[in-house]
C-alpha positions as CSV (number, residue, x, y, z in Angstrom):
1,M,-0.1,-0.1,0.1
2,S,0.5,3.7,-0.4
3,G,2.5,5.7,2.4
4,C,-0.1,8.3,2.2
5,A,-2.8,5.7,2.7
6,A,-0.6,4.4,5.7
7,L,-0.2,7.7,7.1
8,D,-4.4,8.1,6.5
9,S,-4.9,4.9,8.9
10,P,-4.9,5.0,12.1
11,Q,-2.8,2.5,14.2
12,L,-4.1,-0.6,16.0
13,L,-3.2,-1.4,19.7
14,V,-4.5,-5.0,21.0
15,L,-5.0,-5.2,24.7
16,A,-3.6,-8.9,25.1
17,G,-1.9,-9.1,28.2
18,G,-4.5,-10.5,30.7
19,L,-4.0,-13.5,32.8
20,G,-7.5,-15.2,31.5
21,T,-8.0,-17.2,34.8
22,R,-11.5,-17.6,33.8
23,L,-10.3,-19.5,30.8
24,R,-8.3,-22.0,33.1
25,P,-10.7,-24.4,32.8
26,V,-10.3,-25.2,29.2
27,L,-7.0,-23.3,28.3
28,E,-4.0,-24.0,30.4
29,K,-0.8,-21.8,30.4
30,I,-1.8,-19.9,26.8
31,P,-2.7,-16.4,26.9
32,K,-6.0,-15.5,26.1
33,A,-5.4,-14.2,22.9
34,M,-3.9,-17.4,21.6
35,A,-7.0,-19.9,22.4
36,P,-7.4,-22.3,19.7
37,V,-9.7,-21.7,16.8
38,H,-10.2,-24.4,14.2
39,G,-6.5,-24.7,14.4
40,R,-5.6,-20.8,14.6
41,P,-5.1,-18.7,17.9
42,F,-7.7,-16.2,18.0
43,L,-5.3,-13.3,17.9
44,E,-4.8,-14.1,14.2
45,Y,-8.8,-13.8,13.3
46,L,-8.8,-10.6,15.5
47,L,-5.9,-9.0,12.9
48,D,-7.6,-10.5,9.9
49,W,-10.6,-8.8,10.6
50,W,-8.6,-4.8,11.1
51,L,-5.9,-5.5,8.4
52,G,-9.1,-6.4,6.1
53,Q,-10.1,-2.6,6.4
54,G,-6.8,-1.0,6.0
55,I,-5.0,-1.1,9.0
56,E,-1.5,-1.0,8.6
57,R,0.7,-0.4,11.9
58,V,-0.3,-2.7,14.5
59,L,1.1,-2.7,18.5
60,L,0.5,-5.5,20.7
61,S,0.4,-5.1,24.2
62,V,1.6,-8.4,25.8
63,G,2.1,-9.5,29.6
64,Y,1.1,-13.6,30.8
65,L,3.0,-15.8,28.9
66,A,4.1,-13.1,26.2
67,E,6.7,-15.3,24.6
68,M,4.1,-17.4,23.3
69,I,2.5,-14.4,21.1
70,E,5.5,-12.9,20.3
71,E,7.5,-16.4,19.4
72,H,4.2,-17.1,17.1
73,F,3.8,-14.1,15.4
74,G,7.3,-12.4,15.3
75,S,7.5,-9.0,13.9
76,A,5.2,-9.7,10.8
77,Y,1.6,-10.7,10.6
78,K,0.7,-10.7,6.7
79,E,3.3,-7.9,5.5
80,V,2.0,-5.7,8.3
81,A,4.8,-4.9,10.7
82,L,4.1,-5.5,14.0
83,E,5.2,-4.0,17.3
84,Y,5.4,-4.8,21.1
85,V,5.5,-3.5,24.6
86,R,5.1,-6.1,27.6
87,E,3.9,-5.7,30.9
88,E,6.4,-7.3,33.4
89,E,3.6,-7.3,35.9
90,P,-0.4,-7.1,35.5
91,L,-1.1,-3.4,35.1
92,G,-4.8,-3.3,34.1
93,T,-6.4,-2.8,30.7
94,G,-5.6,1.1,31.8
95,G,-2.3,0.7,33.0
96,A,-1.3,-1.4,30.0
97,L,-2.4,1.7,27.7
98,A,-0.2,4.0,30.0
99,L,2.7,1.8,28.9
100,A,2.5,1.6,25.6
101,W,2.1,5.6,25.6
102,C,5.2,5.9,27.5
103,S,6.6,3.6,25.1
104,G,6.3,6.2,22.5
105,L,5.4,3.9,19.7
106,L,1.4,5.3,19.6
107,A,0.5,6.6,16.6
108,K,-1.7,10.2,16.5
109,E,-4.7,8.3,16.5
110,V,-5.4,4.6,17.3
111,V,-8.1,2.2,17.8
112,V,-7.7,0.3,20.8
113,V,-9.5,-3.5,20.9
114,N,-9.4,-6.5,23.4
115,G,-7.4,-9.0,22.4
116,D,-10.4,-11.5,24.1
117,T,-13.2,-10.0,22.2
118,W,-14.6,-10.6,18.6
119,L,-16.1,-7.5,17.5
120,E,-16.7,-6.8,13.7
121,A,-16.7,-3.1,13.9
122,S,-16.5,-1.1,11.0
123,L,-13.3,1.2,10.8
124,A,-14.9,3.5,8.4
125,D,-17.5,4.4,10.7
126,L,-15.4,4.7,13.5
127,R,-13.5,7.1,11.3
128,A,-16.6,8.8,10.8
129,E,-17.8,9.4,14.2
130,A,-14.4,10.5,15.3
131,A,-14.4,13.1,12.4
132,R,-17.8,14.7,14.4
133,H,-16.2,14.9,17.5
134,P,-12.5,16.4,16.8
135,G,-12.3,17.8,20.4
136,Q,-12.8,14.5,22.2
137,P,-9.8,12.9,22.9
138,L,-11.6,9.2,23.2
139,G,-14.8,7.5,21.7
140,L,-15.6,4.2,21.8
141,V,-18.1,1.9,20.3
142,L,-21.5,1.1,22.0
143,K,-23.7,-2.3,21.0
144,Y,-27.1,-2.7,21.4
145,L,-28.1,-6.1,23.7
146,V,-31.7,-7.2,24.4
147,N,-31.1,-9.1,27.2
148,N,-28.2,-7.7,28.8
149,T,-27.1,-9.9,32.1
150,R,-23.6,-9.8,32.3
151,Y,-22.2,-6.0,30.7
152,G,-22.5,-2.7,32.4
153,G,-24.7,-0.1,30.9
154,V,-23.7,3.1,29.0
155,K,-26.1,6.1,28.9
156,V,-25.5,8.7,25.9
157,N,-27.2,12.5,25.2
158,A,-28.2,13.6,22.0
159,D,-25.1,14.9,21.4
160,G,-23.6,11.8,21.1
161,L,-21.2,12.2,24.0
162,V,-21.2,9.7,26.9
163,T,-22.4,10.8,30.1
164,N,-22.7,7.9,32.4
165,F,-21.5,4.4,32.9
166,E,-24.2,1.8,35.0
167,P,-23.5,-1.5,36.7
168,A,-24.4,-4.4,35.5
169,S,-28.5,-5.4,35.2
170,E,-30.7,-7.5,33.6
171,G,-33.0,-6.1,30.5
172,P,-32.2,-4.2,27.1
173,G,-29.5,-1.6,27.1
174,L,-26.7,-0.4,25.3
175,I,-23.1,-1.8,26.5
176,N,-19.4,-0.6,25.7
177,A,-18.2,-3.4,23.3
178,G,-14.8,-2.8,24.0
179,C,-13.5,-0.9,21.1
180,Y,-12.2,2.7,21.1
181,W,-11.3,5.4,19.3
182,L,-7.8,6.9,21.3
183,R,-6.2,10.2,20.4
184,P,-3.4,9.3,22.8
185,A,-1.8,13.0,22.6
186,F,-5.0,14.2,24.3
187,L,-4.8,12.0,27.0
188,A,-1.2,12.4,28.0
189,A,-1.8,14.3,31.6
190,E,-4.9,11.7,32.4
191,L,-2.4,8.9,31.7
192,A,0.6,10.1,33.9
193,G,-1.7,11.6,36.8
194,Q,-3.1,7.5,37.0
195,P,-1.5,5.0,39.3
196,L,0.7,2.4,37.5
197,V,-2.3,-0.3,38.0
198,F,-5.4,0.9,36.9
199,S,-8.5,0.3,34.6
200,L,-9.6,1.8,31.4
201,E,-13.1,0.6,31.9
202,K,-13.5,1.7,35.7
203,D,-11.0,4.3,36.5
204,L,-10.1,6.4,33.5
205,L,-13.5,6.1,31.1
206,P,-16.1,7.4,34.0
207,E,-14.1,10.8,34.7
208,L,-13.4,11.5,31.0
209,A,-17.2,10.9,30.5
210,A,-18.0,13.6,33.7
211,R,-16.1,16.1,31.6
212,G,-17.6,15.3,28.5
213,Q,-14.8,14.2,26.8
214,V,-15.7,10.6,25.3
215,W,-18.4,10.2,22.7
216,A,-20.0,7.0,21.7
217,G,-20.9,5.5,18.2
218,V,-24.0,2.2,18.3
219,Q,-22.8,-0.7,15.6
220,D,-25.2,-3.3,14.9
221,A,-22.0,-5.7,14.8
222,P,-21.4,-9.1,16.2
223,F,-20.0,-9.4,19.4
224,I,-18.5,-12.3,21.5
225,D,-16.2,-12.2,24.6
226,I,-14.3,-15.4,24.7
227,G,-13.4,-14.5,28.6
228,I,-15.4,-17.2,29.6
229,P,-15.5,-20.6,28.8
230,E,-18.7,-21.1,27.4
231,D,-18.4,-17.7,24.9
232,Y,-14.6,-19.3,23.9
233,L,-16.7,-22.2,23.0
234,L,-19.6,-20.4,21.3
235,F,-17.2,-18.5,19.0
236,S,-15.1,-21.4,18.0
237,R,-18.6,-23.1,16.8
238,R,-20.3,-20.2,15.4
239,F,-17.1,-18.7,13.4
240,D,-17.4,-19.0,9.8
241,E,-13.5,-19.8,8.4
242,S,-14.7,-18.8,5.2
243,S,-15.9,-15.7,5.6
244,K,-14.2,-14.4,8.8
245,K,-17.0,-13.6,10.3
246,I,-19.6,-15.1,13.2
247,A,-21.8,-17.4,10.8
């Protein structure tokens, strides 16, 4: 691809350093991102999805059993260069993001995704929403669930800004689908002011939302969090290898 295209494409940051304790009953001594699906690690499918939409720069945030990911993927995947930032101890999703920022490897605009979540998000839609909110440092994809029994809810105002994050409760509503558009330079002070270990979802996002700095876009896209055994097995059963989508 051309150099101009590379400049226009945001970087992808995959948070793949989690311990995967809830998957231990079905996966032992394997990082969640390396969970096998039809003979291939989950992370390959995740990268396929985003590279297929034009992503040309990838940074992998690794931690638990990082060497397994680094040895499998090496320095490139399908001719796209891979860079790594490694947690020497668990830092949480926010701490991993801050470490990536301190590494100097983050681009001006970054798509951040969880290494254990499948979301068929549209990069074009994310880019369009980000363009509508040039003054906000962070945006996220929301998913509407008819019957939410597991995730916290998200409230959004008429301007498309997040106003509140709510505890998990049963019933219909919008949830955080674990996919973010980030302008890291806008967040430098916030990231520097956090403790070493913190959560992006529980600590940083509510602070930013309270100041009107988080936008949201709803995408009606297939979503499966493979972090628990039943959903990992569900993904394995439903994923169509030929189309690279949930059947």
